[in-house]
N, C-alpha and C positions, 0 to 999 in steps of 0.2 A: 521579821525585823524593819519596822520603820526608818526612814531618812531624814536627818534634817539636812533642811537644803544650806549649802554654802556657797557663800559668797566665795566670787573668782576674783582675782587679781588683772587676770589678762584671759584674752579669748584660746585657753587652753584648758586640759585636766589635771595641772599641777595641783591645786587646791586640793582637790580630789585624791590623787595619788599620795598627798603628803598624809593622808587621813589612813591608808591601808601600808603601812609597814611590813605587814605580811605578804603581800604580793611584789611592793615597789620600794627601789632604794635610786637616793638621788645623788648624782654624784656630778662632778666639772667636768664640761665639753672641751676636751684639748681643742679641737680646730676654732670654737670659739671663743676658749682662752688668747689660744695665739693671736687671733685675729684682732682681740680690744687691746692687745699688750703691742702689736704692732702700730698700731694708731695711737695708743699714748707714747709710743716711742719716736714716731714721725713727729707728732705735738713739742715733745721735747724739742728735738730739732729745732722746728721754728720758733720755738720761745726761745731758743739763746740764741738763732738768727738773727730775731727781731729785737731783743733786746738788749744785745751785746752790739750791736750797731743800728742804735736807733734813727739819727740820721741819716743814714744811707736808704733806710726802708724809709722814711719820710721822702724822701727823694724820689725814689724806684716810685712810688706811688702816684707822684706828680706832686709834688709840693703840699703844705698846710692848707692851703686856701682850696685850691680846686679838691683835693680828693679827702676832704674830712672823714667823711665815713668809712672810705677804704683803710683809713687809716686808724680809726677808733676799731674797724675789725680785725686787723692785721695784729692789735696789739693785746685786743680783749677776748678773741674768738675763740686763737692756739688753747690758754686755760682753762675757758670753759668746755671744750672739745677734750682738753686732757683729763678732767674732774669727771666728766660722763663717763670716757673710756673705763678709768678706774672703777667709777659705780658697777660699769657694766660687766668690767673683770668678777667682781666678788659679787655678785647678784646675780644678772642676766644670765654668765657662761653656763647654766645648770640645765643639767641633763635628767630626763628619769629611764630606768631600764627595769625590767623584770628581776625581781628576786632573785639570783643567778642564775640568771640568761639574759636574751639581749636586750640592746636600748631600742624603747619605744618613739615611734616618728609618726607624725600628723600627716598622712599625703592626702587626707580629704578633709576639707574646712569649707560648709558653705552657709550662707546666711538666706535666712527665707522671708517671706512679709506676713503680717501678721494673718491671721484665721486661714493658713495654708494647714493640710491636716498630716501635721508631721508625723504623727501615731502608724499613720499606714505605711509609711517609706520607713517607718523603724520596723513594722512587722517583716518587710519584704527583706530589710537588711539582715533579719535573724537569722533568714533560709537560708542564708552563707551562698556556698558552692551549688549547694542542690538547685539553686533557679539563677543563674550568674543573669539572664538575660532580663528577668523580674528585677536584678539591682540596677541593672543600667537602666531599664524605664523609670525605676522609682528615682534615681538619681537626676534622669534628666529631666523630670517632672518638677524635681526639687529646686535644678539649675534655673528649670522655665519661670518659678516664683521668686525670684531675688529680692530681699530684703532683709533688714538688722532687727525683725523681730525674737527671732531663733537661730540659734548656731547650729548645727548639724557636723559634730566634728568624729574624724574615725584616727582611735591610734593603733597600730599596730607592732608586731615584733614580729619578722619572718621568720626569724631564726627558731622561735617559741612557736612558731602559728599559733600565737594570741592578739588577739583583738577587741579593742573597746570601742564601744558607739554611744557618747554620748549627746545629751541638750545643754547650752547654754543660754539660757533667756538673756535679753539685753531691757534693763528698764534705766531708760536714760543713760547715766552713767557709772551704774551699776551693772556688775553679770552676775548672774547667778544659776546653779547648777542644783534643779530641786529637786532631780530623780536620781539613783544609782546608777552609773550608766550602764549598759550591758555589755556582757561578757560571750562573747561568741564560742560554741562549740568548737573547739581544735581541728574536731574531723570537717567541719565547715568552712573552713580559715579561705578566705577568698582575695586576690589580688587586690585590693581597694585603689590601688594608684591606677592600675590597667583599665578597670570598668570604670572609674570616676572619667578617665579620659575618653572611654568611647562614650560616655553619657555626653561630653561636654562636644564631642566630634559630632554627635547625632544630632544635640542642637542644636549646633552651629550648622546643619544641614550639609554635613563634607559625610555623612555617611562611612562608609570604609574605607574612604581615599585617605 
């Protein structure tokens, strides 16, 4: 079955998740929702203090002449942040989970430079827990060739022993998922975060410390 490249809105696999309702479901993240509501609430409090006491606000900031920019920020920034928080509450506070299973997290994402043989790293990652040392070495090589040509991203649900490995191509301001993300055999599931940390320590010359 051929794969039609997908244009991604951000540096994650959400666009692909949305094309697979048989595997994934979207939901609101309670933590993110609460965070954005708190920010919106704080901005409401700030706006009330500023707009109900404009003269006191001006004086507090040092007067109209000396603190023009600060005054402008005090009056216009809170509403802007409030609107942004509401947008993020309705749009950005989303997460994806395995259908009937656990929440997907993104423990690994690395950008690589143009020309880096990313296919070799993908082949090693597909060997999973059967080659932990090889995975550390592959991730170490990826980290050593940092860039913004392509992004290696790994999404996991520990509860389901599910792992999806994807590549996102960066084309200027556009992001593309050119090929179907790889689903790792649950029997080969590994702790991506732990092995990635090991790779970063080795790359930094810290070894096992």
